[in-house]
LOBA-689135 format. One record per residue: residue number from 0; residue in one letter; chain; y, z, x of N, C-alpha, C in turn. Coordinates in steps of 0.001 Angstrom, whole numbers. Layout:
<atom NUM,'a','A',<Y,Z,X>,<Y,Z,X>,<Y,Z,X>>
...
//
This chain:
<atom 0,'x','A',<-1207,0,833>,<0,0,0>,<1251,0,864>>
<atom 1,'x','A',<1239,915,1862>,<2391,998,2764>,<2575,-317,3506>>
<atom 2,'x','A',<1477,-920,3912>,<1563,-2192,4633>,<2178,-3271,3743>>
<atom 3,'x','A',<1808,-3247,2455>,<2351,-4243,1516>,<3850,-4077,1333>>
<atom 4,'x','A',<4296,-2794,1258>,<5736,-2503,1106>,<6505,-2973,2332>>
<atom 5,'x','A',<5981,-2656,3518>,<6643,-3056,4768>,<6720,-4574,4868>>
<atom 6,'x','A',<5634,-5230,4473>,<5611,-6693,4546>,<6635,-7285,3586>>
<atom 7,'x','A',<6773,-6685,2415>,<7759,-7178,1434>,<9177,-7003,1958>>
<atom 8,'x','A',<9461,-5811,2556>,<10796,-5555,3122>,<11112,-6555,4240>>
<atom 9,'x','A',<10115,-6809,5078>,<10311,-7753,6198>,<10665,-9146,5671>>
<atom 10,'x','A',<9958,-9585,4627>,<10211,-10915,4054>,<11602,-10988,3429>>
<atom 11,'x','A',<11998,-9897,2730>,<13326,-9859,2095>,<14431,-9922,3165>>
<atom 12,'x','A',<14253,-9109,4229>,<15239,-9073,5318>,<15348,-10441,5990>>
<atom 13,'x','A',<14213,-11065,6248>,<14189,-12384,6879>,<14894,-13418,6001>>
<atom 14,'x','A',<14673,-13320,4706>,<15314,-14253,3757>,<16828,-14092,3788>>
<atom 15,'x','A',<17291,-12820,3851>,<18747,-12560,3901>,<19358,-13140,5172>>
<atom 16,'x','A',<18690,-12923,6308>,<19192,-13419,7599>,<19271,-14940,7594>>
<atom 17,'x','A',<18202,-15590,7101>,<18199,-17056,7041>,<19295,-17567,6116>>
<atom 18,'x','A',<19524,-16855,5009>,<20578,-17248,4073>,<21952,-17157,4710>>
<atom 19,'x','A',<22196,-16071,5468>,<23491,-15906,6156>,<23703,-17001,7183>>
<atom 20,'x','A',<22675,-17317,7956>,<22787,-18378,8969>,<23118,-19709,8319>>
<atom 21,'x','A',<22526,-19990,7163>,<22794,-21244,6459>,<24253,-21315,5996>>
<atom 22,'x','A',<24768,-20211,5472>,<26166,-20162,4997>,<27137,-20376,6145>>
<atom 23,'x','A',<26882,-19691,7271>,<27762,-19817,8449>,<27767,-21238,8963>>
<atom 24,'x','A',<26592,-21867,9046>,<26518,-23234,9558>,<27267,-24200,8643>>
<atom 25,'x','A',<27214,-23968,7335>,<27936,-24826,6393>,<29439,-24684,6576>>
<atom 26,'x','A',<29885,-23430,6788>,<31327,-23198,6999>,<31816,-23895,8247>>
<atom 27,'x','A',<31004,-23830,9317>,<31390,-24485,10571>,<31484,-25981,10379>>
<atom 28,'x','A',<30493,-26536,9672>,<30486,-27986,9450>,<31711,-28397,8650>>
<atom 29,'x','A',<32071,-27587,7640>,<33244,-27890,6818>,<34516,-27813,7644>>
<atom 30,'x','A',<34571,-26830,8552>,<35756,-26684,9406>,<35926,-27880,10307>>
<atom 31,'x','A',<34829,-28393,10846>,<34909,-29544,11751>,<35262,-30812,11002>>
<atom 32,'x','A',<34908,-30868,9714>,<35177,-32070,8940>,<36593,-32124,8397>>
<atom 33,'x','A',<37308,-30967,8414>,<38685,-30965,7921>,<39562,-31835,8812>>
<atom 34,'x','A',<40447,-32636,8208>,<41348,-33484,8982>,<42448,-32638,9608>>
<atom 35,'x','A',<42804,-32990,10837>,<43865,-32281,11547>,<45153,-33053,11348>>
<atom 36,'x','A',<46181,-32369,10875>,<47462,-33027,10625>,<48178,-33277,11939>>
<atom 37,'x','A',<48586,-34526,12173>,<49307,-34869,13400>,<50760,-34455,13256>>
<atom 38,'x','A',<51294,-33817,14300>,<52685,-33379,14306>,<53466,-34251,15276>>
<atom 39,'x','A',<54556,-34818,14821>,<55403,-35674,15658>,<56343,-34792,16464>>
<atom 40,'x','A',<56090,-34704,17779>,<56925,-33882,18647>,<57937,-34717,19418>>
<atom 41,'x','A',<58032,-35994,19098>,<58966,-36859,19793>,<60387,-36480,19421>>
<atom 42,'x','A',<61251,-36349,20443>,<62639,-36018,20182>,<63356,-37216,19585>>
<atom 43,'x','A',<64424,-36919,18848>,<65174,-37985,18171>,<65706,-39002,19155>>
<atom 44,'x','A',<66163,-38542,20321>,<66718,-39474,21305>,<65660,-40440,21816>>
<atom 45,'x','A',<64406,-39965,21942>,<63337,-40833,22413>,<62949,-41845,21350>>
<atom 46,'x','A',<63014,-41466,20071>,<62692,-42403,19012>,<63770,-43480,18903>>
<atom 47,'x','A',<65021,-43096,19146>,<66117,-44052,19037>,<66127,-45025,20206>>
<atom 48,'x','A',<65808,-44532,21379>,<65874,-45353,22582>,<64553,-45238,23344>>
<atom 49,'x','A',<63523,-45988,22914>,<62204,-45880,23567>,<62275,-46294,25029>>
<atom 50,'x','A',<61446,-45646,25842>,<61412,-45959,27266>,<60774,-47330,27465>>
<atom 51,'x','A',<61345,-48145,28336>,<60817,-49506,28518>,<59488,-49515,29255>>
<atom 52,'x','A',<58589,-50407,28831>,<57330,-50575,29549>,<57581,-51207,30918>>
<atom 53,'x','A',<58512,-52158,30932>,<58870,-52831,32183>,<60386,-52790,32342>>
<atom 54,'x','A',<60915,-51800,33050>,<62365,-51673,33173>,<62991,-52897,33842>>
<atom 55,'x','A',<64204,-53206,33429>,<64978,-54286,34031>,<65816,-53686,35148>>
<atom 56,'x','A',<65485,-54042,36391>,<66166,-53461,37539>,<67324,-54321,38051>>
<atom 57,'x','A',<67655,-55410,37349>,<68794,-56218,37778>,<70080,-55484,37426>>
<atom 58,'x','A',<71125,-55639,38244>,<72390,-54954,37929>,<72889,-55333,36543>>
<atom 59,'x','A',<73325,-54344,35760>,<73798,-54637,34401>,<74981,-55593,34402>>
<atom 60,'x','A',<75077,-56382,33359>,<76177,-57325,33217>,<77352,-56610,32555>>
<atom 61,'x','A',<78162,-55940,33373>,<79306,-55200,32849>,<80442,-56187,32590>>
<atom 62,'x','A',<80937,-56266,31364>,<81994,-57238,31050>,<83246,-57018,31885>>
<atom 63,'x','A',<83889,-58085,32222>,<85127,-58036,32985>,<86320,-58103,32016>>
<atom 64,'x','A',<87554,-58072,32531>,<88721,-58152,31647>,<88586,-59340,30697>>
<atom 65,'x','A',<89199,-59302,29521>,<90202,-58311,29124>,<89645,-57012,28550>>
<atom 66,'x','A',<88309,-56869,28391>,<87794,-55639,27780>,<88092,-54423,28647>>
<atom 67,'x','A',<87745,-54482,29895>,<88129,-53429,30826>,<87937,-53923,32243>>
<atom 68,'x','A',<88466,-53178,33215>,<88478,-53678,34585>,<87824,-52687,35539>>
<atom 69,'x','A',<87786,-53090,36815>,<87140,-52269,37837>,<87823,-50905,37971>>
<atom 70,'x','A',<89138,-50887,37785>,<89872,-49618,37870>,<89343,-48637,36825>>
<atom 71,'x','A',<89086,-49148,35624>,<88529,-48312,34557>,<87140,-47807,34923>>
<atom 72,'x','A',<86306,-48681,35479>,<84939,-48289,35869>,<84980,-47141,36870>>
<atom 73,'x','A',<85889,-47223,37835>,<85991,-46165,38847>,<86497,-44872,38221>>
<atom 74,'x','A',<87517,-44959,37388>,<88014,-43757,36707>,<86912,-43084,35901>>
<atom 75,'x','A',<86179,-43891,35128>,<85108,-43332,34303>,<83982,-42753,35152>>
<atom 76,'x','A',<83744,-43337,36319>,<82729,-42784,37224>,<83132,-41391,37687>>
<atom 77,'x','A',<84406,-41233,38049>,<84892,-39907,38446>,<84772,-38915,37297>>
<atom 78,'x','A',<85204,-39337,36114>,<85182,-38431,34967>,<83764,-38090,34524>>
<atom 79,'x','A',<82860,-39062,34572>,<81489,-38848,34096>,<80631,-38101,35107>>
<atom 80,'x','A',<80668,-38545,36359>,<79813,-37939,37394>,<80405,-36657,37973>>
<atom 81,'x','A',<81728,-36636,38182>,<82353,-35518,38895>,<83217,-34639,38004>>
<atom 82,'x','A',<83442,-35069,36772>,<84233,-34309,35798>,<85662,-34046,36288>>
<atom 83,'x','A',<86243,-35024,36945>,<87638,-34935,37378>,<88191,-36343,37562>>
<atom 84,'x','A',<89508,-36422,37714>,<90157,-37708,37975>,<90146,-38002,39477>>
<atom 85,'x','A',<90271,-39269,39862>,<90422,-39593,41290>,<91681,-38938,41850>>
<atom 86,'x','A',<91608,-38523,43122>,<92732,-37778,43691>,<93892,-38652,44155>>
<atom 87,'x','A',<93617,-39917,44481>,<94701,-40795,44934>,<94278,-42260,44811>>
<atom 88,'x','A',<95249,-43141,45021>,<94994,-44576,44887>,<94037,-45083,45951>>
<atom 89,'x','A',<94012,-44415,47120>,<93143,-44840,48217>,<91669,-44785,47840>>
<atom 90,'x','A',<91235,-43678,47219>,<89819,-43553,46857>,<89479,-44513,45716>>
<atom 91,'x','A',<90440,-44742,44818>,<90210,-45705,43734>,<89960,-47094,44315>>
<atom 92,'x','A',<90812,-47489,45258>,<90654,-48816,45873>,<89349,-48922,46657>>
<atom 93,'x','A',<88936,-47822,47288>,<87672,-47817,48029>,<86509,-48135,47088>>
<atom 94,'x','A',<86453,-47437,45933>,<85339,-47623,45014>,<85423,-48952,44272>>
<atom 95,'x','A',<86648,-49444,44046>,<86780,-50779,43463>,<86182,-51806,44413>>
<atom 96,'x','A',<86417,-51639,45704>,<85853,-52548,46702>,<84322,-52469,46716>>
<atom 97,'x','A',<83778,-51255,46607>,<82316,-51086,46544>,<81766,-51815,45323>>
<atom 98,'x','A',<82408,-51640,44176>,<81948,-52279,42946>,<81996,-53801,43061>>
<atom 99,'x','A',<83089,-54324,43614>,<83269,-55777,43679>,<82406,-56448,44742>>
<atom 100,'x','A',<82111,-55737,45834>,<81373,-56354,46944>,<79896,-55972,46969>>
<atom 101,'x','A',<79566,-54764,46542>,<78183,-54291,46617>,<77513,-54159,45255>>
<atom 102,'x','A',<78320,-54034,44212>,<77763,-54047,42871>,<77686,-52696,42190>>
<atom 103,'x','A',<77298,-52772,40926>,<77186,-51594,40060>,<76234,-50548,40622>>
<atom 104,'x','A',<75094,-51004,41149>,<74080,-50049,41595>,<74537,-49240,42802>>
<atom 105,'x','A',<75271,-49852,43727>,<75757,-49100,44885>,<76862,-48126,44491>>
<atom 106,'x','A',<77710,-48529,43543>,<78724,-47604,43030>,<78040,-46391,42405>>
<atom 107,'x','A',<77055,-46638,41553>,<76337,-45541,40898>,<75628,-44661,41919>>
<atom 108,'x','A',<74977,-45288,42886>,<74270,-44515,43912>,<75228,-43595,44662>>
<atom 109,'x','A',<76418,-44115,44989>,<77390,-43304,45723>,<77760,-42033,44988>>
<atom 110,'x','A',<77969,-42140,43686>,<78340,-40955,42912>,<77135,-40049,42650>>
<atom 111,'x','A',<75992,-40643,42295>,<74806,-39847,41966>,<74343,-38995,43146>>
<atom 112,'x','A',<74384,-39569,44344>,<73863,-38864,45526>,<74937,-38086,46274>>
<atom 113,'x','A',<76158,-38047,45739>,<77239,-37348,46443>,<77026,-35838,46415>>
<atom 114,'x','A',<77492,-35177,47453>,<77389,-33724,47527>,<78212,-33070,46422>>
<atom 115,'x','A',<79359,-33664,46098>,<80204,-33081,45051>,<79489,-33070,43703>>
<atom 116,'x','A',<78831,-34172,43348>,<78091,-34216,42079>,<76952,-33205,42087>>
<atom 117,'x','A',<76276,-33073,43225>,<75170,-32124,43338>,<75651,-30696,43076>>
<atom 118,'x','A',<76806,-30354,43656>,<77362,-29003,43462>,<77860,-28825,42026>>
<atom 119,'x','A',<78541,-29852,41497>,<79129,-29742,40155>,<78072,-29507,39077>>
<atom 120,'x','A',<76923,-30164,39202>,<75904,-30083,38154>,<74780,-29104,38473>>
<atom 121,'x','A',<74880,-28380,39563>,<73775,-27530,40010>,<73373,-26492,38957>>
<atom 122,'x','A',<74339,-25782,38420>,<74037,-24724,37452>,<73388,-25288,36189>>
<atom 123,'x','A',<73954,-26379,35662>,<73407,-26986,34450>,<72010,-27555,34689>>
<atom 124,'x','A',<71812,-28130,35875>,<70506,-28709,36207>,<69424,-27637,36238>>
<atom 125,'x','A',<69689,-26518,36897>,<68683,-25459,36980>,<68448,-24812,35614>>
<atom 126,'x','A',<69489,-24730,34805>,<69318,-24234,33435>,<68425,-25186,32630>>
<atom 127,'x','A',<68650,-26478,32813>,<67835,-27497,32133>,<66363,-27372,32535>>
<atom 128,'x','A',<66080,-27225,33832>,<64700,-27065,34297>,<64063,-25829,33682>>
<atom 129,'x','A',<64806,-24726,33680>,<64273,-23466,33161>,<63992,-23557,31669>>
<atom 130,'x','A',<64905,-24140,30907>,<64743,-24242,29453>,<63545,-25097,29061>>
<atom 131,'x','A',<63238,-26091,29896>,<62166,-27024,29574>,<60888,-26783,30375>>
<atom 132,'x','A',<60872,-25647,31115>,<59696,-25286,31909>,<59301,-26413,32864>>
<atom 133,'x','A',<60304,-26942,33575>,<60098,-28037,34513>,<60418,-27568,35920>>
<atom 134,'x','A',<60004,-28367,36910>,<60429,-28122,38286>,<61136,-29373,38810>>
<atom 135,'x','A',<61734,-29249,39993>,<62558,-30325,40534>,<61750,-31542,40966>>
<atom 136,'x','A',<60434,-31381,41111>,<59583,-32531,41426>,<59359,-33370,40167>>
<atom 137,'x','A',<59227,-32704,39028>,<58991,-33410,37769>,<60224,-34182,37307>>
<atom 138,'x','A',<61383,-33547,37396>,<62654,-34217,37069>,<63619,-33956,38218>>
<atom 139,'x','A',<63846,-34987,39013>,<64685,-34856,40200>,<66149,-34654,39809>>
<atom 140,'x','A',<66879,-33956,40669>,<68299,-33694,40401>,<69099,-34986,40282>>
<atom 141,'x','A',<68751,-36002,41064>,<69454,-37285,40969>,<69337,-37887,39563>>
<atom 142,'x','A',<68181,-37686,38936>,<67974,-38229,37589>,<68851,-37489,36592>>
<atom 143,'x','A',<68949,-36182,36764>,<69819,-35392,35887>,<71261,-35885,36007>>
<atom 144,'x','A',<71730,-36102,37234>,<73102,-36562,37452>,<73285,-37980,36921>>
<atom 145,'x','A',<72278,-38832,37102>,<72356,-40208,36590>,<72532,-40209,35079>>
<atom 146,'x','A',<71766,-39382,34378>,<71915,-39290,32923>,<73315,-38812,32544>>
<atom 147,'x','A',<73801,-37800,33249>,<75129,-37263,32950>,<76210,-38322,33169>>
<atom 148,'x','A',<76071,-39096,34237>,<77087,-40079,34559>,<77013,-41336,33717>>
<atom 149,'x','A',<75798,-41792,33439>,<75621,-43065,32736>,<75522,-42904,31221>>
<atom 150,'x','A',<74826,-41859,30771>,<74587,-41687,29336>,<75339,-40494,28750>>
<atom 151,'x','A',<76019,-39739,29599>,<76859,-38613,29169>,<76068,-37517,28463>>
<atom 152,'x','A',<74813,-37325,28886>,<73973,-36281,28295>,<72897,-35864,29279>>
<atom 153,'x','A',<72200,-34769,28937>,<71045,-34349,29721>,<69865,-35276,29444>>
<atom 154,'x','A',<68936,-35383,30398>,<67721,-36171,30111>,<66856,-35450,29084>>
<atom 155,'x','A',<66220,-36210,28189>,<65111,-35637,27446>,<63958,-35511,28433>>
<atom 156,'x','A',<62979,-34668,28140>,<61924,-34362,29112>,<61141,-35614,29509>>
<atom 157,'x','A',<60699,-36390,28525>,<59920,-37595,28840>,<60742,-38600,29630>>
<atom 158,'x','A',<62004,-38774,29236>,<62879,-39691,29958>,<63135,-39233,31380>>
<atom 159,'x','A',<63350,-37926,31550>,<63581,-37385,32891>,<62397,-37607,33807>>
<atom 160,'x','A',<61203,-37370,33284>,<59988,-37586,34082>,<59791,-39078,34392>>
<atom 161,'x','A',<60028,-39890,33373>,<59831,-41337,33533>,<60716,-41882,34644>>
<atom 162,'x','A',<62014,-41587,34591>,<62927,-42142,35595>,<62769,-41469,36958>>
<atom 163,'x','A',<62257,-40242,36971>,<61940,-39613,38260>,<60831,-40388,38961>>
<atom 164,'x','A',<59822,-40823,38214>,<58752,-41628,38809>,<59279,-42970,39296>>
<atom 165,'x','A',<60201,-43574,38527>,<60832,-44819,38981>,<61589,-44576,40277>>
<atom 166,'x','A',<62283,-43457,40351>,<63028,-43097,41567>,<62091,-42963,42770>>
<atom 167,'x','A',<60967,-42271,42591>,<60017,-42105,43698>,<59447,-43454,44154>>
<atom 168,'x','A',<59237,-44348,43202>,<58608,-45639,43521>,<59599,-46687,44015>>
<atom 169,'x','A',<60820,-46686,43445>,<61750,-47791,43693>,<63126,-47388,44201>>
<atom 170,'x','A',<63461,-46102,44173>,<64754,-45667,44675>,<65807,-45513,43584>>
<atom 171,'x','A',<66932,-44920,43959>,<67964,-44572,42986>,<68689,-45803,42448>>
<atom 172,'x','A',<68789,-46883,43231>,<69436,-48095,42712>,<68656,-48651,41515>>
<atom 173,'x','A',<67330,-48628,41615>,<66498,-49113,40503>,<66714,-48263,39258>>
<atom 174,'x','A',<66867,-46956,39443>,<67136,-46070,38315>,<68472,-46417,37666>>
<atom 175,'x','A',<69513,-46581,38501>,<70846,-46913,37976>,<70814,-48228,37201>>
<atom 176,'x','A',<70136,-49225,37754>,<70061,-50514,37073>,<69214,-50440,35805>>
<atom 177,'x','A',<68103,-49692,35874>,<67231,-49558,34713>,<67930,-48874,33545>>
<atom 178,'x','A',<68590,-47743,33840>,<69328,-47042,32785>,<70514,-47896,32328>>
<atom 179,'x','A',<71133,-48593,33279>,<72262,-49453,32938>,<71888,-50606,32028>>
<atom 180,'x','A',<70632,-51001,32026>,<70160,-52067,31138>,<69529,-51531,29857>>
<atom 181,'x','A',<69575,-50207,29663>,<68980,-49616,28459>,<69882,-49856,27252>>
<atom 182,'x','A',<69271,-49772,26087>,<70038,-49953,24850>,<71084,-48859,24701>>
<atom 183,'x','A',<70755,-47653,25133>,<71700,-46547,24997>,<72962,-46796,25828>>
<atom 184,'x','A',<72792,-47321,27045>,<73964,-47613,27868>,<74755,-48781,27272>>
<atom 185,'x','A',<74056,-49772,26728>,<74755,-50890,26086>,<75586,-50405,24903>>
<atom 186,'x','A',<75058,-49419,24184>,<75820,-48848,23076>,<77096,-48177,23590>>
<atom 187,'x','A',<76993,-47545,24755>,<78191,-46950,25345>,<79204,-48043,25699>>
<atom 188,'x','A',<78722,-49161,26238>,<79615,-50257,26600>,<80359,-50815,25383>>
<atom 189,'x','A',<79735,-50740,24221>,<80393,-51239,23014>,<81670,-50474,22685>>
<atom 190,'x','A',<81738,-49231,23142>,<82910,-48392,22876>,<83707,-48105,24138>>
<atom 191,'x','A',<83503,-48922,25168>,<84075,-48607,26471>,<85593,-48716,26481>>
<atom 192,'x','A',<86154,-49567,25635>,<87610,-49717,25634>,<88294,-48404,25254>>
<atom 193,'x','A',<87696,-47678,24333>,<88252,-46371,23962>,<88187,-45412,25134>>
<atom 194,'x','A',<87052,-45426,25857>,<86924,-44577,27041>,<87954,-44951,28091>>
<atom 195,'x','A',<88168,-46249,28278>,<89144,-46707,29277>,<90547,-46245,28923>>
<atom 196,'x','A',<90905,-46345,27653>,<92234,-45916,27205>,<92417,-44416,27415>>
<atom 197,'x','A',<91400,-43643,27051>,<91472,-42188,27241>,<91569,-41817,28715>>
<atom 198,'x','A',<90814,-42539,29568>,<90849,-42265,31006>,<92229,-42585,31583>>
<atom 199,'x','A',<92835,-43693,31138>,<94164,-44064,31610>,<95209,-43040,31200>>
<atom 200,'x','A',<95049,-42453,30022>,<95981,-41425,29560>,<95778,-40108,30296>>
<atom 201,'x','A',<94556,-39887,30747>,<94214,-38620,31389>,<94492,-38603,32880>>
<atom 202,'x','A',<94268,-39735,33554>,<94323,-39771,35013>,<95551,-40530,35529>>
<atom 203,'x','A',<96154,-39990,36559>,<97298,-40647,37193>,<96848,-41845,37994>>
<atom 204,'x','A',<95714,-41711,38698>,<95202,-42803,39549>,<93954,-43412,38933>>
//
């Protein structure tokens, strides 16, 4: 009799355990079959101005007068890259000569790699790295300055990394030309006359 009772209890217990295992396995299968909702983490700036698969490294075709002139380009370079006006007519003429004889990319390189620009943007650059959990290898300081000077904003993370790789592979001139041929920079050129007028009102030289 006792053996029969024990055998019955064993069978009942085994049935309960098997039932629990079946329920758990069904729940797991259901969990794996649930669709995962995709979340779009792309920033608005990246959606508006997608990164090019094949960047155009030729110097941008910056319109000449009557829209604006080399003097305006130099003034805007000082204001955008260095956040100040040129100090005298001599430096303006120097950079106008660089623009006319060596081109847009050499003018941009001169400002981007200057010690003054490096010092001026140092605090903002390190804050940008810290906020985005980046290091200077992932987004080079030159790229940060290039964005500030050419696009008047900080790099988005993907853009900063992308152009940093271009910089490592092709140099800063390629970066200047690539960004200069971007749709975002072309949009800036569409409103450049207003910038030129404001710069002329702001700067003596």
